C-alpha positions, -999 to +999 in steps of 0.1 A: +561-224+257+570-260+253+555-268+287+523-251+276+522-271+244+527-303+264+499-294+288+476-287+259+484-319+241+480-338+274+446-323+280+435-331+245+446-367+249+429-370+282+396-357+267+399-383+239+404-411+264+375-399+285+352-398+255+364-432+245+357-446+280+322-432+281+315-445+246+327-480+257+304-480+288+275-468+266+282-497+242+282-522+271+250-508+285+232-510+252+244-546+247+228-555+279+195-537+271+189-544+234+181-580+224+195-578+189+229-564+199+257-584+214+294-580+222+304-616+227+299-649+210+270-672+217+292-695+239+299-666+262+332-649+271+348-634+301+339-599+313+374-587+304+371-600+269+337-584+265+350-550+278+379-552+253+354-559+225+333-529+235+364-507+237+376-519+203+341-513+188+338-478+203+372-468+191+366-481+156+333-463+154+349-431+166+377-433+140+353-441+112+331-412+122+360-388+122+376-400+090+349-414+068+319-392+077+331-359+062+338-376+029+304-393+029+286-360+037+304-341+009+294-368-015+258-365-004+255-327-006+232-331-037+207-347-014+180-323+000+188-310+035+160-327+054+166-360+036+202-358+045+193-352+081+172-384+081+199-403+062+223-395+089+209-422+111+212-449+085+247-439+076+257-439+113+242-473+116+263-485+086+295-472+102+287-490+134+282-523+116+315-518+098+331-510+132+317-542+147+331-563+118+365-548+125+364-564+160+388-594+161+372-629+162+337-615+153+331-602+189+303-579+180+270-582+160+238-562+156+207-562+135+206-533+110+177-515+127+194-520+161+226-506+147+208-473+138+196-469+174+230-478+189+249-454+166+225-425+173+228-430+211+266-433+209+269-401+188+247-382+212+266-395+243+300-387+228+288-352+218+274-346+252+306-358+269+328-336+246+306-306+252+307-311+290+345-314+290+348-283+268+326-264+292+346-274+322+379-265+304+370-230+290+406-221+282+410-252+261+379-241+241+393-207+236+427-220+225+412-243+200+392-215+184+422-193+184+444-219+167+418-224+140+415-187+134+453-182+135+458-209+108+432-193+086+448-158+092+483-170+083+470-188+052+451-158+040+481-135+047+503-156+025+477-154-003+475-116+001+513-112+002+535-096+028+525-060+018+489-068+029+496-089+059+490-062+085+459-056+107+426-062+088+397-038+087+368-047+109+341-069+094+304-065+099+279-092+110+242-083+105+219-106+124+182-102+117+159-114+144+129-119+122+097-104+136+111-091+168+097-056+173+113-027+192+090-031+222+095-069+223+133-064+224+128-039+253+106-064+271+132-092+266+161-071+279+142-058+309+129-093+317+164-110+316+152-131+287+181-119+265+211-112+288+236-111+259+217-083+242+212-065+274+250-068+281+258-053+247+235-023+254+253-018+287+287-018+270+282+006+242+256-007+217+228+017+208+192+008+197+164+027+180+132+018+162+126+023+125+094+025+105+085+000+078+065+007+046+028-002+044+039-037+035+054-046+069+067-081+060+100-098+054+098-098+016+096-061+012+118-052+042+146-076+034+146-068-003+150-031+007+177-038+033+198-061+011+191-046-024+181-011-017+146-011-033+111-019-021+095-004-052+065-023-065+062-047-036+028-039-024+023-069-001+035-104+008+014-117-021-002-099-050-018-105-084-001-090-115-025-085-144+001-082-171+014-117-165-017-133-149+004-146-120+003-143-083+037-131-068+045-146-034+076-133-016+085-167-001+081-186-034+115-192-049+106-182-084+090-150-071+119-142-048+143-146-078+122-123-099+119-096-072+157-097-067+162-093-104+139-063-105+156-047-076+191-051-091+178-037-124+162-007-107+192+002-085+221-009-108+235-023-076+243-060-070+234-057-033+248-050+002+270-081+002+285-079-033+321-079-022+333-107+001+299-112+016+278-141+028+240-145+029+226-170+053+189-180+058+175-151+038+149-146+011+174-128-011+212-131-017+222-095-013+247-101-041+268-125-019+289-153-033+286-174-002+250-187+002+232-211+025+194-214+028+188-185+005+153-188-011+159-167-043+185-192-055+167-224-043+146-225-075+177-230-096+187-264-108+221-279-109+253-266-093+240-231-091+217-241-063+243-259-041+248-237-011+273-262+001+292-243+028+264-242+054+252-278+051+287-293+049+300-273+078+272-285+099+265-321+088+301-331+084+300-338+122+276-367+128+271-356+164+257-323+150+231-342+130+221-364+159+220-334+183+198-314+159+175-343+153+170-348+190+164-311+195+140-312+166+120-340+182+121-322+215+107-290+200+079-310+183+069-324+217+072-289+232+049-274+206+023-302+211+024-298+248+021-260+246-008-263+221-027-287+244-022-265+274-035-234+255-065-254+245-072-267+280-068-232+294-092-219+268-068-193+256-082-167+233-075-158+206-063-192+193-056-207+158-051-242+147-017-256+156-021-292+142+000-311+117+022-301+099+028-270+120+048-287+148+073-299+122+075-265+105+080-248+138+108-272+148+125-267+115+125-229+121+135-230+157+161-258+155+172-269+121+174-235+104+188-219+135+215-244+139+226-244+102+225-206+100+245-201+132+271-226+121+274-209+087+279-175+104+305-189+127+323-204+096+321-170+079+337-152+108+365-177+111+371-174+074+374-136+078+346-125+054+340-088+053+302-088+056+277-114+067+239-111+068+218-138+085+181-142+093+169-161+123+132-168+118+124-187+150+106-160+169+085-149+139+072-184+132+062-191+169+047-156+173+023-162+144+007-191+162+012-183+199+011-145+199+039-119+201+042-121+239+039-151+262+058-180+275+061-197+241+079-168+225+099-160+257+115-194+254+124-188+218+140-154+227+160-171+254+174-197+229+181-170+203+201-151+229+222-181+235+229-183+198+240-147+198+263-153+227+279-182+208+285-160+178+299-132+199+323-157+216+336-170+183+340-134+170+367-130+197+389-156+179+382-145+143+411-134+121+396-099+120+376-079+145+339-080+140+312-055+147+278-071+153+247-053+142+213-066+153+181-056+135+147-068+126+126-065+095+092-059+111+074-064+144+042-083+152+007-070+162-016-093+182-052-098+176-080-123+168-082-133+132-108-118+109-124-153+106-123-160+143-139-126+152-165-123+125-171-159+114-162-154+077-131-148+056-125-116+037-129-135+005-165-145+016-172-109+024-159-097-010-180-123-028-211-113-009-205-077-018-201-087-054-234-106-054-215-139-059-223-172-042-206-177-008-196-211+006-216-222+036-184-234+052-159-207+059-125-215+044-092-207+060-063-187+046-032-206+056-003-187+071+024-176+046+053-175+071+088-179+058+095-212+076+069-231+055+087-221+023+121-229+038+110-264+046+097-270+011+129-255-004+150-277+018+131-307+004+135-294-031+098-292-035+082-263-054+065-237-032+036-231-056+001-227-044-019-247-069-045-229-089-039-197-068-005-193-084-022-184-117-059-177-114-079-184-144-098-157-164-133-148-154-153-123-134-145-137-100-123-113-080-088-125-068-086-120-030-051-124-014-042-120+022-009-106+036-013-105+074-038-078+082-035-064+046-056-078+018-055-071-020-085-075-043-080-076-081-104-080-110-086-100-137-112-091-164-107-053-159-076-042-178-051-020-159-059-006-125-096-003-120-109+031-110-135+037-082-161+043-109-153+010-126-156-009-094-189+008-084-203+003-119-195-034-118-203-041-081-223-012-066-224-026-031-188-038-027-170-007-016-196+003+010-198-033+023-161-034+029-156+002+042-184-001+067-175-036+081-162-033+117-132-055+109-120-032+082-100+000+089-098+016+055-096+009+017-074+023-010-090+026-044-073+045-072-058+073-052-087+076-027-088+063+009-123+051+020-131+049+057-162+039+077-193+060+075-187+073+040-154+090+049-133+097+018-098+113+015-079+119-017-042+113-015-034+143-037-052+167-014-028+178+014-039+168+049-070+147+040-053+113+042-033+123+072-065+131+091-083+099+081-054+077+089-041+094+121-050+064+142-026+042+123+004+061+134+028+087+121+037+083+084+007+061+076-006+085+049+029+087+033+032+049+032-002+046+016+006+074-009+038+056-019+021+023-024-006+039-045+021+048-071+032+012-076+025-003-110+012-035-095-009-021-067-042-040-064-076-026-076-086-025-039-062-025-010-079-034+024-063-028+058-079-043+088-093-023+117-068-013+144-074-005+181-048+019+193-058+012+230-049-025+228-026-025+197-047-053+181-055-059+145-074-087+126-052-108+103-069-121+072-047-152+076-046-178+104-023-158+126-028-143+161+005-125+158+006-108+124+023-083+102+020-071+067-001-039+070-005-008+091-014-008+128+006-013+160+040-028+166+042-047+133+055-015+118+082-008+144+112-030+141+146-021+156+181-013+146+210-019+171+246-011+165+279-008+183+291+027+193+321+025+170+297+030+140+282+064+132+248+075+144+221+067+119+206+101+123+168+105+125+146+074+128+149+055+095+117+054+075+115+024+052+139-004+045+156+015+017+168+041+043+181+012+065+200-001+035+217+033+031+227+032+068+241-003+066+260+006+034+275+036+051+287+015+080+304-009+055+322+021+040+333+033+074+347-001+082+367-009+050+359+014+021+331+011-005+316-023-006+287-018-030+292-007-066+273+026-070+256+039-101+266+072-116+255+101-095+254+081-063+278+086-035+284+093+002+267+127+000+232+110-004+236+094+031+231+112+064+264+126+076+283+103+099+296+130+122+286+164+133+273+176+166+245+151+167+268+121+163+272+104+197+242+122+212+211+102+218+180+123+223+151+107+241+127+089+218+153+085+190+182+064+202+184+044+234+212+028+253+207+001+280+194+025+306+170+042+282+154+011+268+135+006+301 
């Protein structure tokens, strides 16, 4: 035992010496390259003295980074996340200037702007060296994680007392791969893009698709998964006549209101109410531990300080430098990919100019790194339930399409993040079961504007006899990453005049992927078909017969091309008219028709079953939000230790019930239930079907091919 400890201590000391030596050489090299940075006096000194000066400076910088940096970051947690990421460089440069002043006899000096560059390079080199040494010494890496987890376990056991210090119930980590549909997951596993996920399927995980509501987007799905209700969420954005406001799922004030309504409707704080953590989500799920959660980002003061995720990540200056360099690399990668697509003449294509490269890099680098670090911290802290959303694929697929080299690279990097989380789980103070799921898929297709040369808003105005702009406007993408960037900067995610349209006869036209909503503010309540036809006789026929429109919903009636009409209250009529949009389409439309805030006219784009394509009313060539194709077929993947979900879940509320049951199986009831609710409302966890995986319902690794 003693020999093992000595060997561990010796290896750690050797790594410190090696990192110090590499940092010293880096400092010497930079002193020879940069004109405003020196390690000797103007009169000149011996090589030995210069080397000693470099070693002293490198050592002082390393100690200051280790001792002072965490304190500085904690003091700056009130600073917005992206500002803190930029401030890192200036603070690092200040630490280097202090370190140089500590060199005896004034042996080092640098201009302030040069100090920033030198500090960034040294942090990156030290981080790369440490990582390389850890990779080469895998056992040292494992032992370090185990020691950290063991210290946390002993400290928590002391708090719980001796009577509760035995083995702990398994925890659950729910990892949402935003926008990754069932077929995309199958493609990624079979193409070796995601070897970690493929390995889980080979060793006991099971996977199945589930079906979204008509509103196949993160706002509705995640609200249902985390809070058990998707009621009255007709789309990603919609107009509410009673308040005169436009609700947008990725607007912090709207997200907070939607969460409040869901909690009031269910009487349930959420999936993560007891000892839970919510990371990178639109909603909190009732968790106490929050990081990058949009529904709380509108709060002011201490209530909006999701400290754990930012502090855990930015307390290490090397993390900040590494993320900044990765951020810059991804910006360059996006520009290169966009130029290649344009030179190849790829179609369909949407604009990928500024600020999109920065938004993409935030989603694929910054948000991913912070969320993964927060999840790792949650597992090492032994929390009972963690739900995290990784939005990288969804953001890239909107602009590059659901399948292709761009999204393949994102899936590969996501798989490496999953591998890291699984590796850390082995050293956590409690066993963890990892559940993978997605909130929706993506359907490809040329935009409505790109295909027909006008926006849906222009078509609506023409059908109403209103003037139409000669220059077609664009409906900007409403992807979650854009709102996350603004929230991280503490900037409001409002949409100008569109947040509260003024009174008047002009219709309000809002896009949510390939679903659009048309409301008439001056018509009280929900307009009937007769009201619309009386006010605008040509509108409904203009929309229903347009080749880019699949169907309309108007006050309980579904209108299709060629004068086709189906009443939702007549059995079989809507099922026949909507058969091309897949199983359950009529039920999804029927449910939405009952929402209090359903629009006067709901418009779903055309869908081609042969190609799986739709036409987004936003600037997205990979879209979701309505009916048609893979956007409505996300996946649910779970370890075999958990019970079989039963039949394919329909709707996010059903997924919530499955996840809640798994929490009860692991460590008793986790979500306060209202009177009359209980385990009997969920599908039975056992029985003859449990463990059997019929074709077309549940797949293991061999079946997913």
